[in-house]
N, C-alpha and C positions, 0 to 999 in steps of 0.2 A: 295362631298356635305359638306358645312360648318357645323361643329358641335357646338352647343351652350352648352358647357360643364357646365357653371356655372348656367344654368337653371335646371340642374339635381340634385336632392336631393342625389342620390347615389354617384355622383361625389364629391359633397360637403362632404358627409359622409366619403369617402375615404381620402379626404384632412384632415379632422379633425382626422381621425384614425391615419394617419401618423404623424400629428402634435403631437398627444398624445404620440406616441411612441418616437418621437424625443425630446419631452419636459420632459420625465422621468428623464434624468440626471439633468436637471435644477431643477426639483421638489426636487430631492434627495439633491442637493446642498443647496437649499433654506431651507429644513428641518434641515440640519446640522447646518447652520448658525443661525437659529432661535430656536434651541432646548432649550435655556435657557428662551425664552420668551413664550413658549407654556404652561407653568405650569398654568398660570392664566386662560388659555382658555380650560384647560383639561375638567373640569366639563361640560362646554357648549358643547364641541365637543362630549363628551360621551353621553350627553343627546340627542344631535342631532342625533347621531348614533343610539341611542335607538329608537327614533322616526322613523328614516328611516327604521330600521330593522322591527319595528312594521308595517310600511307601506308595506314593502316587504312581511311580513306574511299575511297581509290582501289581497294583490294582488294575491299571490300564492294560498291562501285559496279560493279566488274567482275563480281562474283558475281550481282548483280541483273540485269546485262545478259545474262549467260549464261542466267538463268532466262527472261528475255523472249525470247531467241533460241530456246530450247528450245520455248517456247509457240508461237512463229512456225512452227518446223519441224513441230510437231504439227498445227497448223491446216492445213498443206498435205500432210500425210502421208496417202496413200490408204488405208493400213492402219487409220487411226484415224477414218475417216468414220463418220457415224451409222449408215449401212447395215451396214458391216462389223462394228462392235462389237456390233450386235444379232444378227448372223448367227452361229449356233453354229459354222458351218464355219470362219469367219474369226476368231472371237473369240479363239482361242488365239494367233493371229498378232498381234492387237491388244494382248493382254496382254503378249506378248513385246516388242512395239514400245515400250509404255509403260515396261517394265522397262529397255529399252535407253536410253531417254531419261533415266530416273531415274538410271541409272548414270553419266551424263555429268557430273553435278555432285555433288561430295562433300557439299554442305550440305543436300541434299534428304533428309529423313527419309521422307516419303511424298509420292506424286504422284497426283493424281486428275484425271480428265477428266469433265466434266459438260456435257451438251447441254441447252439451255433447255427447260423444261417436261417433261423426262424424269423418270421415277420412279426411275431407277437412276443410279448413279455408278460410274465405272470406275477401276481402279487396276492397278498391276503385279501385284497378287495376284488379280485377277479382278473380276467384276461383283458389286455389292451394291446393295440398295435404300437409299433415303435413310434409312429407319427403322433398317436394320442399321448404316449409317454413323454415324447419330446415337448408337446404343447403343455402337458401338465407339470413337467419339471424342466424349466428352462434355466440351464446353468449359464452363468455369465462367461466363464472361461472354458467351457466344455461344450462345444457345439454338437449338434445331432450326429454328424458324420463321425466325429471322434468318439462319441459314446458308442455308436454301433461298432466301430473298428475295435475299440478297447474290449467290448463285451465278447467279440469273436476271437480276439488274439491274445488276451491275457493268459499267461501260463503259470504265474506265481501270484500269491496274495499281494495285492497292491492297494495302498491307501492314497487317494487323491487329496491334495490340500483342501482346506476349507474354502468353499466357493459360495458366492451369493446365488440363491436359487429362487426363481419366481414360480410359485406353485399355483396352479389353476388360474393363471393369468393375472392374479392380483396379490396373492400372499407371498411376501418375501421373507426368506430365512437364510441362515448361513449353515451349510451342511458339508459333511465330508462323505465321500463315496468310497466304500471299501469293497474291492472286487476280489472274489475268491473263486478260482477255477474249480470245476468239478468234472470228474472225480479228483479229489486232492492228490497231489504228488504224481499224477499221471502225466506222461510226456505228451499225450494227445487228449486233453480234456474235451468233453462233449458239450459243456455248457458253463455258465458263470452264475454265481450267486452275487448279487449286488446289495449291499446294505447302505442305506442312507442314515447317517448319524448327525444329529444336530450338534453344531459346535458347542452350543450351550450345555449339552449333556456332559462333554468332557471338561469344559471350563468350570461347570458347577461342581463336578467331582474333584477337580483340582482345588477349587476354593474351599470345599468342605474339609479337605485334608490340611491345606495350608492355613486355613483359618483367617484371622484378621491380618491380612498380608497386603502391604502397599508396595507394589512393584509390578514387574512384567513376568509372565510365564509363557514359555514357548515349548512346543513339541516339534522337533525337526526329524524328518525321515533320514534314512541312511545315505541319501544323496544331498542332504542339506536343505531340502525344501521345507518351508514352514507349513506344518499340518494344522496346528492350533495356535492361535494368538490370543492369549488371555491378558487383557490390559487392565491394570489398576494404576492409573496415573499417566505420566508422559509416555507416548509411544516412540518406538524406534523406527528408523527407516528400514526398508527391506534389506539393504546392503549391510546395515549394522546388525540386524537380526540374524542374517545368514553368517555373519562373521563369528557368531557364537558357536557355529558348527565346527567340530574338530577339537574343541577344548577337552582336555583330559578330565576325567571324573574328579570332582572335588570342589574346593572353594578357591575363587580367583578374585583379584582386584583389577579393575580395568576402567579406563576413561571412556565413557560413552556420552555422546552429545556434549562433550567438554566438561563433564562432571564425573567424579569418582563414583564407581558402583561396585557393589559386592555381588559377584556372580557365583551361583551354585550350579554345577553341571553333573548329570547322571546319565549313563548310557545303558540301554537295554541290551542284554546278551541275546535275547530271543530274536529281535527284529532289527537291531542296530539303531533304533530311534534314540534321539538325544533329548533329555528333559532339562530345561534351563530356567532358572529364576534369576531375574536381574533386579537388585534392590539398591537404591541410592544409599550411599554411605551416610548421607545426612540424616538418615532415620535413627542412627544410634546416638543417644544422648544419655548422659549420666544423671543420677538422681540428684535432686535438689531438695534437701530435707526441709528447709525452712518454708517452702511453699506447699508442703504436702497437705497441710490442713486446708489451705485455700483450694487446692485441687480437689480434695475429697468433697468439700462443701459444694464447689462448683459442679462436680460430677453428679452429686446427689440431686441438685436442683435440675440439671439438664436431663437426668434420667427420669425424674418425676414428670417434668413437663413433656419430655419426649414420649414417656409411657402413655400419658393422657392423649397426646396427639396421635400416637401410634394406635391406641385403642379405638379412637374415633375413625381414623382412616381405614383400619383393618375391618371394622364393623361395616363401613360403607362398601368396601370391596367384597366382603364375604356375604353380605345379605342377598344379592342376586344369585350367588352360587348356592346358598342355602335354599332359596326358593326353588331353583331348578332341581336341586337334589330331592326335595320333598316331592316334586312332580315325578321325577324318575323313580323314586321309591314307591309311589302310589301306582305307577304303571308297570313296574318290572315284576317279573314272576321268577320264583315264588316270593310271596310277601311274608313268609314266616321264617326268614333268616334270623338266626340268633345274633345277639349283640357281638359275640365273639367273631362271627363270620363277617359282620358289617364293619368290624374294626380292622379287618385285614388290609384295607387301603383307605386313602383319604377320599374326600368328597369328589374330587376331580376324577379319581380312578373309578369310583362307582358310577359317576355320570357317564364316563367314557364307556364303561362296561355296558350300561343300559343302552347307550346309543349303538354300540356294536350289536347288541342283541336285537334291537329294533331293525338295524340294517340287515342283519342276517335273516330275520323273519320276512322282511320286504323282498330280499333277493330270492328267498325260497318260494314265496307266493306270487312273484311277479308274473310268471308264465300263466298261472291259473287265473290271476286277476285280469290279464290281457284277454284271455279266452272268454272270461265271463262278460267283459265289456262288449266284445264282438258278438257273443251269443245274444245279449240284450238288443244289440243293433239289428240282428237278424229277426228277432222276435217282434220288436216294436218299431224299428225303423227310424227312431228319433236321433238322427246323427247330430242335430244341433245341441243335444245334451252333452256331447263330448267337448269339453272346454279345451282351449288351446293348451293349457297346462297338462291336461290328461292325455291329449294326443301326443304332446312332446314326450311325456314320461314313458309312453308305450310305443313311441315311434310310429304313429298312425297318421296318415294323410288322406283326406278325401277331397282334394282340390282339383280333380280331373272333371271332365265334362260329362262322361258317361259311366254308368255303374250297373253291374249285374252280378248275379250269384250263380255258381255251379255247385252241384253236389256230386262228390266223387266216392265211389265204392270200389273195393278191390277184393271182395270175397273174404270168407271167414279164415282166420289164422289160428294155428294151434298155439297152445300155451308153452312155447319153448323159448329158450334164450335167444336163438337166432331169429325166431318170428317176432319176438318182442323188440329186438334190436332193429329189425327191418321196419317194423311199424313206427318206431321212434324216429328212424331216419326219414321215413316218408313225411311224418309230421314236421320235422325240422326243415326238410326241403321245401314244404309248402307253407311254412309259417309266414314267410315274407319273401316273395320272389319278384324280380323285375324283368320286364320285357322291353328293353330300350328301343329296339327296332320297331316295336308296336306302340310306343309311348304309353305303356301300361304297367301297373303293378298290382299285386294281389296279396291278400292276407288270409292265412288258413285259420279255420275255426273247427275245433274238435266237436263232433256231435256225440250225443249219448251213445249211439251205436258204435261198437268197437271198430267196425270195418268201414266206417263212413266219415267223410270230412267235407265241410263246406268251404268254398273259396270265394271271398269277396274281391271282385275285380273292378278296378277303375282305370279308364283310359281316355285319351284325347283322340278325337276323330281325325283321321287322315282325309283331307279333302278329296284326294284322288280315289278313295275307296268308299264303298257303301258300308253302312253300319253293320249289316249282317255279315259282310265279308270280313270285316275286322274282327267281329266276335268269333267267327269260325277259325280265323288264324290264331287268335288267343287260345281258344279251347284246344286246337291242335298242338299248339306250343306246350301247353300244360300236359297233354296226353303224351307227347313225344318225350318230354322231360322225364316223366315217370317210366316210360318204356326203356329209355336209354340208361337210366340210373339204377333201376331196380327190375327184378324179374317179376313184374306185376303188370297185369293188363287191367286198366281201370275202366269202370263203367261210369258214364257221366250223364247227369241231367242238367240242362242249361235253362235258366230263367230268362225272362224278358229284360232287355236293357232299358234303363231309366236315366233321366237327366239329373235327378237329385238323389243323394244318398239316403234321404228320408224315406225313399220307396224301396229300400233294399229288402224290407220284410216281405213285400209283394213278390219281388224277384226270387227270394228264398223259397216261398211257398210254391211258386211256379216251378222252380228247380226240383223241389221235392216231388211235385206231381209228375214232372217229366221222368224223374228217376224211378218212381213207383210204377208208372204206366208205360214204361218203355216197351217197344214192340217185341223185343227178345229178352229172355232172362239170362242169356249167355253173357260172359264178360266181354268188354271191349266196345260195347255200343255207346254211341253218343246220341242223346235224344234232346231235341229242342222243343220247349213248351209251345212256342208259336206255331210249330208244325204239327203238334199233337192234336189229333182229331179235328184238324182245321177244315172248316167248310167255307168256301169263299162266298157263297151267296146266301147270306142271312139278312134279308131285308128288314125283318122286324122281330123274328124270334131271337131269343137270347143265345149267343154262341155257346157251343159245347165246352170250349176251353175256359170260358168265364164260369160256367157251372162247375167245371172240374176244379178250378181255382177256388171257388167258394167252398166246395166240399173239403179240399185240402186244408184251407184256413180253419175250418171248424175242427178238423181232426187234430190240428196243432194248437187249438185254443187261441188263435189270433183273431180277436174280435175286430180290430182295426181294419185288417184286410177284408174280412167278411163284410163289414159295413161298406167298404169301398167297392165291393162287387154288387151289393143289394141296391144301395141308394141310386147310383147312376143308371142301373137297369130300369128302376121304377120311374125315374125322372124322364128317361127317353120314351117310355110308354105314354107318360102324361102329355108330352109334346107331340105325339103322333096323332094321326087322324083315324086310327083304327076304331072299330066298334068296341063298346064296353065289354061285350061278351068275349071278343077275341083277346082283349087286354087281360081279362080275368084268366082266360085259358093260358096265356103266356106266363102270367104270374104263378100259375100252378107248377111251371117248370122249376121256379125257384123254391117253392114250398116242397115239391117232391124231392128235390135234391137235398134240402135241409133235413126232411123227415127220414130219407134213406140213410143219410150220414149219421143222424142221431141213432137210428136203429142199429147200424153197424157198430156204433160205439157202445151199444147196450143201454142207451138212454131212452126208455120207453114211457116213463111217466110224463115227460114233457109233451110227447105226441098226444097223449090222451087229454092233457090239460089245455093245450093251446090250439092244436090243429082245428078242432070243430069250430071254435070262435072265428078263426081266420077265413074259414070257408064261407061263412055268411056275412063277412065284412063287405060294406058297400063301396067305399072310396079307395082309390089307390094310395092316398095318404095313410089311411088306416091300415091298409095292407103293408105298406112300408114300415110303419111303426110296429106292427105285429111281427114282421119278419126280423127286424132289428132286435126286438125283445126276445124272440125265439133264438136268434144267433147268440145273443148275450148269455142266455141261460145255458145253451149248449156249451159255449166256451168256458163259462164258469164251472160247469160240471166236469169238463175235461181237465181244467186246472185242479179241481179237487181230487179227481181220480189220479192225476199225475202225482199230486202231493202224497196221497195214500200209497201209491205204488212206490214212490221214492222212500217214504218212511219205512215201508215194509222191506224194501231193498236194503236200506241203511241198517235196519234191525238185523237182517241176515248177515250183512257185512260185519257188524259189531260182534255178532255171535261167532262168526268165522275167525275174527281177530282174537276174541277171547279164547278160542280153542288152539290157535296157532301162533300166538305172540312170542312164544319161546323159540320159534324157528327163525334163525338169523337171516334167512333168505326172504322173509316176509317183506314185501314192499308194495308201494302203490300200484306198480305195474302187475305184480302177481295177483293182487285183488281185482284189478281191472279185467284181466283175462279170465279169472275164475268166475266172474259174474257177467262177462261179455258186455262191459260198458267201458267208456273211455276213462283213462286216468284223470283227466281234467274234470270230468263229470263226477267221478268218485270224490275227488278233493273238495270240489265246491259243495256237493250235497252233504258230505260228512261234516264239514265245517258248519254249514247252516243248521243241520239237525242236532249235532252233538255239542256245539259251542266251542270246540277246540279242534285243531287240525289233526290229521292222521298220525303224524310223527309224534306229536305231544301225547296222543292217547296211548300209543304203543309204549312210549317212554314211561308213562305213569303206571301202566300195567306191569312193566318190568321192574320199576322201582318198588311197587307194592310187594311184588314177589320176593325181591332181594331183601327187603325189610322184614318180611315174614320169616325168611330163612335165617337172617341174622338174629332174630328174637328167639327162634325155636330150635336151631340146629348149631352144631359146632363145625360144620363143613368149611373147608378153605374158601376164602373170599373169591379167588380166581375161578374156582370150580362153580361157585354159585352164579357168578356173573356170566360165565359161558353157558351155563345151564338155562338161563333165562333168555339167551339169544343175543347177548351183547358181547362182541369180540374184542373191543378196544378197552381193556381193563383200566389203564391209567386215565383215559378220558372219562370213563364211567365214574371213577373215584372222585375226579374233580367236580363233575356235575352233581354227584351225590352230596359232597360237602357243601357245594353252593346252595343246594336245595334244603338241606337239613341243618347245616351248621356244624356237622360232625363228619369225620372220616368214617368209613364203614366199621373199622376196628373200634373207634370210640363209641359208635352207635351200639355195637354189639355189647360192649361193656356196660353201657348205660341201661340197656333193656334186658340183659341176661337174667332170666327168671330165677334159677336155682342158685346162681352164684358159685357153683362148684366146678363148672367146666373150664378148661384152659382156653381163655379168649384173648390171647395176645394178638395185636393187629398184624395182618399180613405185611410182608415187606413191601408189597406193591403200594400200600396206602400210607406208608410212613413218610 
């Protein structure tokens, strides 16, 4: 695809950057030639520098004021209260809020929210502990203990000097830390906002104002500490730089490093910072008229050569960015952004936005993806398919020696906020738990049933205990944990313990059987599959629990487990010395179990097609083949029935959403309780059947309705947005413009049919 490089501001910026670098020798030569002519211009240049430095001070003061205002808004933002950021239900909203505040200032590299005495710190990327923060942001001159002390003790906005920071163990950058206590101006602040600002953000701002400037620029705080050191040429020692503090505002001549320098100083009235430029006096030269022609010709030659080289270098640097941008545009949604919208930022901004969108989508779907992976493990038992990268991404480990599954139920819950909250807390409690004293850990898996959950448990055997004793201790620990934490009495079905995680699907089916066939229907019972209908003396007949496991595997559509029940049973008969008639009678146990299960599932045609043929089969091999074929067809039919049921259920969910999408309380949890299925199952099934996730579907419905209102009515924008169930009007306007390329007011003007109504844009979207 042909790339229009010169339409890119970033590409042009690269060209100008290289031109600037290549033109430095020319500038130095010009300064040397004109050094005798610059005397008359010195006062004008110094006065201009003073004005530019004053402008720099005003702009940076404005940026600092913006940061203080952001901190003030954060302190009064209900989404960022201590309760909400700790609450898993609202934490995503808090992270989004921090990201929105961060986006309002271009100089913020990272933004963190910290509550006093908390062990965690919050950012636009999520929650992390102070240890994780310290390992991610390793300051050279600001150790972890000092960071923690400053976050808890700062009472006034404080800017730390630029410091070398190693990020994520290998990325090194120079950053300033700006600490703002919240609530601002309170004698007893409850937290601290910390902004990390790249020194390059301030130095580039200074450079953009001062322009082609050869000298040193310093920003010193009200105590004389060097905050920013922008060097263009020979550097000063720290002592010499600090000696600039205290100079009265204006222009000064001073000997620095044994050479005369022109120093311009400006002091901020807001925070007491001192802005200083140090320029060698040797830069001033007077004009030399007789060499002007030579300089002009030389300048033109250098510019032409430099332009050619800059063009080549800029193209080499821009090409990979252009390729990455094309990929980001091809993957980002929506794809119908207008040229005007695409032009609002350069390529790096759009790539960063695309990456942020991908990151937010991954963060949103990660719990459901993790649950899906564990669900597949319960269904197919192929733990080897979990690559080390996948296990690391979802924090899964199956390195213990013993593995089994339990199914937990706690009775039906009502669709109330408290009940939903309690269910969510149960899921979070069991999502990943450790039992150090038992050398065990467990992972929770949401089942389609709203009031059930499976727990995959792995442990190492204690040589001093039997396997069954350890299992009982683990099950009792899970049960006690739920009883102590919640007002819930769980019912538990326990599967058999296996040495390989590849057999977790068998343990899951056994746990389901134990849960379904428990002796009592009351809550609080614990049923072990190994003890269910156990008969100790089965010398040659197939054990009842094996037949029960076969029936359960057929009901769940798990052919692998069914085959593992059928084939070993037939092979054990082949090796026995029983009569052919008795072997055939024993085989009828398997056939009757399969036919009974198929009948319970409503699958009658298979019985008529296959059962008569197997009755007259001669060999055990033919019987095994027939049984496996019958099991395969039953499992396939179960899968088809489940798919039809899921599709019908999704159709009903979509219909429900279409009727209630204007209700701002509509959420994945309310849908789950309405249809008595788990939120994780709703999310996965909705995405599979509809091709887009639950949130995207509701957003599109609301967008379509707002667009219809904008085209056909003159109602106020805020009223329309609230009417469709969206409460955050500014955020909606931003997303609307991102998707359509227009603000709602512009869209209304563009599509207003009769052209007679008053359609001035609302103040909210200006």
